[in-house]
C-alpha positions in Angstrom: -31.6 -87.6 -54.0 -28.0 -88.3 -54.5 -26.9 -92.0 -54.6 -23.3 -92.5 -54.1 -22.0 -96.1 -53.9 -19.2 -97.1 -51.7 -16.5 -99.2 -53.0 -16.3 -102.7 -51.2 -14.1 -102.8 -48.2 -10.6 -104.0 -49.0 -9.5 -106.9 -46.9 -6.1 -108.6 -46.9 -6.2 -112.3 -46.6 -2.4 -112.3 -46.1 -1.2 -111.5 -42.6 1.9 -109.4 -42.2 5.1 -111.5 -41.3 6.7 -111.5 -37.9 9.7 -109.1 -38.7 7.3 -106.5 -40.2 4.9 -106.7 -37.2 7.8 -106.2 -34.8 9.3 -103.4 -36.9 6.0 -101.5 -36.9 5.5 -102.2 -33.2 9.0 -100.9 -32.4 8.3 -97.7 -34.6 5.2 -97.1 -32.5 7.0 -97.7 -29.2 9.8 -95.4 -30.1 7.8 -92.7 -31.9 7.9 -89.0 -30.5 5.5 -87.7 -33.2 2.5 -90.2 -32.9 0.1 -89.4 -30.0 0.1 -91.8 -27.2 -3.6 -93.2 -27.7 -2.8 -93.9 -31.3 0.3 -95.7 -30.5 -1.4 -97.9 -27.8 -4.2 -98.7 -30.2 -1.6 -99.6 -33.0 0.3 -101.9 -30.5 -2.9 -103.6 -29.5 -3.6 -104.3 -33.3 -0.2 -105.5 -34.0 0.5 -107.6 -30.9 -3.0 -108.9 -29.9 -4.9 -108.8 -33.1 -7.6 -106.6 -31.4 -10.3 -105.3 -33.7 -10.4 -101.5 -33.9 -13.9 -101.5 -32.8 -12.9 -103.1 -29.5 -10.0 -100.8 -29.1 -12.3 -97.7 -29.7 -14.3 -98.6 -26.5 -11.2 -98.3 -24.3 -11.2 -95.5 -21.7 -8.0 -94.0 -20.5 -8.4 -95.7 -17.2 -8.4 -99.0 -18.9 -4.7 -98.5 -19.8 -2.1 -98.4 -17.0 0.8 -96.0 -17.2 4.0 -96.6 -15.0 6.2 -93.6 -15.5 6.7 -93.3 -19.3 5.7 -96.9 -19.9 2.2 -98.2 -20.8 1.4 -101.6 -19.2 
């Protein structure tokens, strides 16, 4: 039997500052190279502090699209 130990999860106790959060959000909103589901998930994490485990349970019909805007 092979026993491989995982390193402990890395957690940052220091939140990112507001200008960094807004810059990263703007980059996601303006991106032409990142897929839409990834952009939506990233914005939810950055703007609302949603845990990725909650975001992973979202379905496509949980997100409203109006033209090219995500609402």
